[in-house]
C-alpha positions in Angstrom: 0.0 0.0 0.0 1.3 3.5 -0.9 2.3 5.6 2.1 0.0 8.6 2.8 1.9 11.6 4.2 0.2 13.6 6.9 0.4 17.4 6.3 -0.1 20.4 8.5 -0.3 23.9 7.1 0.9 26.7 9.4 -0.1 30.0 7.8 -2.0 33.0 9.4 -3.7 33.9 6.1 -6.9 31.8 5.4 -6.6 32.5 1.7 -3.1 31.1 1.6 -4.2 28.0 3.5 -6.9 27.4 1.0 -4.6 27.9 -1.9 -2.2 25.3 -0.5 -5.0 22.9 0.3 -6.3 23.2 -3.4 -2.8 22.4 -4.7 -2.4 19.4 -2.4 -5.8 18.1 -3.4 -4.4 16.6 -6.7 -1.8 14.6 -4.8 -3.3 11.3 -3.4 -0.1 10.8 -1.4 -0.8 13.8 0.9 -3.6 14.3 3.4 -4.0 17.6 5.2 -4.7 16.6 8.8 -4.6 20.1 10.4 -4.1 23.8 10.1 -2.7 26.6 12.3 -2.7 30.3 12.2 -0.3 31.2 15.0 2.6 29.7 17.0 0.4 28.3 19.8 -1.9 26.5 17.4 1.2 25.2 15.5 2.6 23.7 18.7 -0.8 22.1 19.5 -1.5 20.7 16.1 1.9 19.2 15.6 2.0 17.5 19.0 -1.5 16.1 18.6 -1.5 15.1 14.9 2.1 13.7 14.3 2.6 15.2 10.8 5.1 13.9 8.2 5.3 17.3 6.4 4.6 20.8 7.6 4.2 23.9 5.4 5.0 26.9 7.5 5.0 30.6 7.0 8.0 32.4 8.5 6.2 35.4 10.0 3.3 34.5 12.3 1.3 36.2 15.1 3.5 36.0 18.2 6.9 35.7 16.5 8.6 33.7 13.7 8.4 30.0 12.9 12.0 29.8 14.1 11.0 30.8 17.7 8.8 27.8 17.8 11.2 25.4 16.1 13.9 26.3 18.6 11.6 25.4 21.4 11.2 21.9 20.2 13.4 19.2 21.8 13.4 17.3 18.5 12.0 18.0 15.0 10.4 14.8 13.8 8.8 16.0 10.5 9.9 17.5 7.2 9.4 21.2 6.6 8.7 23.4 3.6 8.9 27.1 4.4 6.7 29.7 2.9 8.3 33.2 2.7 8.4 36.5 0.9 11.1 38.0 -1.3 11.8 40.6 1.4 12.1 38.2 4.2 15.5 38.0 6.0 15.3 34.2 6.1 15.8 33.6 2.3 19.6 33.6 2.5 19.5 31.4 5.6 17.4 28.9 3.7 19.8 28.9 0.8 22.9 28.4 3.1 21.3 25.4 4.9 19.8 24.0 1.7 16.3 23.7 3.1 13.2 23.8 0.9 11.1 26.9 0.6 8.5 28.5 -1.6 8.5 32.2 -2.4 5.2 34.1 -2.2 3.4 34.4 -4.4 4.3 30.9 -5.7 2.7 29.2 -8.7 1.7 25.6 -9.2 5.0 24.8 -11.1 7.0 25.9 -8.1 4.8 23.8 -5.8 5.0 20.7 -7.9 8.8 21.0 -7.9 8.8 21.2 -4.1 6.6 18.1 -3.9 8.8 16.2 -6.3 11.9 17.0 -4.2 10.0 15.9 -1.0 9.0 12.6 -2.6 12.4 11.9 -4.1 14.3 12.4 -0.8 16.1 9.3 0.5 16.5 10.7 4.0 15.1 13.5 6.1 16.4 17.1 6.3 16.8 17.2 10.1 20.6 18.0 9.9 19.9 20.9 7.5 17.1 22.3 9.8 19.4 22.0 12.8 22.1 23.9 10.8 19.5 26.6 9.8 18.5 27.2 13.4 22.2 27.3 14.5 23.1 29.7 11.8 20.3 32.1 12.8 21.9 32.3 16.3 25.6 32.3 15.4 27.9 35.3 14.7 28.6 35.7 11.0 32.1 34.3 11.2 30.8 31.0 12.5 27.9 30.5 10.1 28.1 27.3 7.9 27.0 26.6 4.4 25.6 23.2 3.3 27.3 21.8 0.3 25.5 18.9 -1.5 27.5 15.7 -2.1 26.7 12.3 -3.5 26.1 11.0 0.1 24.3 14.1 1.6 25.7 17.4 2.7 29.0 18.8 4.0 28.6 21.7 6.4 31.5 24.1 6.0 32.2 27.3 7.9 31.9 30.1 5.4 35.1 31.7 6.6 36.9 28.5 5.5 36.1 29.2 1.8 38.8 31.1 -0.1 37.1 31.3 -3.4 34.6 29.7 -5.7 35.1 29.0 -9.4 32.4 28.3 -12.0 32.2 25.6 -14.6 28.9 26.2 -16.3 26.3 24.6 -14.0 28.9 23.5 -11.5 30.9 25.4 -8.9 34.1 24.4 -7.1 34.6 25.6 -3.6 38.3 26.1 -2.7 38.9 25.8 1.1 41.8 27.0 3.3 42.8 23.4 4.0 43.3 22.9 0.2 40.2 20.8 -0.2 38.2 21.4 -3.3 34.5 20.6 -3.3 32.5 20.4 -6.5 28.8 21.2 -6.2 26.0 21.2 -8.6 25.1 24.9 -8.4 25.7 27.8 -10.7 28.0 30.6 -9.5 25.0 32.9 -9.5 23.3 30.6 -7.0 26.4 30.5 -4.8 26.8 34.3 -5.1 23.2 34.7 -3.7 24.2 32.5 -0.7 27.4 34.2 0.2 27.2 37.9 -1.0 26.3 39.1 2.5 29.3 37.3 4.0 32.1 39.2 2.5 32.3 37.5 -1.0 32.6 39.5 -4.2 32.2 38.3 -7.8 35.3 39.6 -9.5 34.7 37.8 -12.8 32.0 35.7 -14.5 33.8 32.7 -13.3 35.2 33.8 -9.9 33.7 34.6 -6.6 36.3 35.5 -3.8 36.3 35.9 -0.1 37.5 39.6 0.5 39.1 38.5 3.8 41.5 36.3 1.9 42.8 39.0 -0.5 46.5 39.5 -0.1 47.4 41.6 -3.1 45.9 43.4 -6.1 48.0 43.4 -9.3 47.2 46.3 -11.7 46.1 45.7 -15.3 43.2 46.3 -17.6 41.1 44.5 -15.1 43.9 43.4 -12.9 44.4 40.3 -10.8 43.8 39.3 -7.2 46.2 37.2 -5.1 44.6 35.2 -2.4 45.8 33.6 0.8 46.0 30.1 -0.7 48.5 31.4 -3.4 45.9 31.5 -6.2 45.7 34.3 -8.6 42.3 35.3 -10.1 41.5 37.6 -12.9 39.3 40.7 -12.3 37.0 41.6 -15.2 37.4 45.1 -16.6 33.8 46.0 -15.9 34.0 44.9 -12.3 37.4 46.5 -11.5 36.1 49.8 -10.1 33.4 48.2 -7.9 35.9 45.6 -6.7 38.5 48.3 -5.7 35.8 50.4 -4.0 34.7 47.3 -2.1 38.2 46.4 -1.0 38.8 50.0 0.3 35.8 49.9 2.4 36.2 46.3 3.7 
C-alpha cells in the first residue's frame, strides 16, 4: 500500500491556507490533517497530529516560525517554508539547503517542491538544525551546506577562499586545500554568500574579501589570495571591486 503523508499547514492567512489545500488536493499521497494560524496553534496541532510534512510561513502572530522550532526538543517532521522576497530568512534557507516556496508561488514551483520531497532518501533534520544554529551564530561561525553524492557537507563560510564556475557546477576552494564540486551555478552561490564578504570579480570567480593578499594592476587586474591562487578581475567589475576592498 502506498504511504500517505500527513500534512499540517501553518499560515496565518486563510486565503493562503486554502490555496495550499487546493494544490495538495491533486496529490493522493498527501492528506491535510490540520491547520494553524499562529505559534500556539502550530505547537498544539503538531503535538497532537504527528505530521510527516509541515508547510510553515516564516512570520506569524506571536513571532517567527524559528521561535517555535527552537523550542522543540526534536523536530520529527519534514518542513517546507513559505516566505516573501523581502524576508530576512531567504539567505538562511539557501545556506542550509532547506526547501522553501517564495510568495506568491505558482503551481509549477509547488510541484517541484513536492517532487523534491517525494524523491528524498533521508530526512532534512541536519539541515534544519544547521539553519537554526546559523540564525543564532555570529557571521564568522555560520556554515554553508554543500551537496555531495552522500548528503551534505557543512562548512564554515570563513573557510572558503574562493569559488570557481564551470557552467552549472561550482568548485569551492577551502583554506585546508580541499576542493568541493557542487551542482550549483556561480549565480546561486553568489546569492548564498554575498552578505558574508564575498565578491564576484569575474563571471567565473567569486572570492572571499578576507582572503585577498594583493591586487595586481592591469586592464582589469588580478587578485592574489591567501592560498596562493591568482584570479583575474574583469574590466567592468574592477572599479566596484577596488571600492569594495577599500571599504572592507
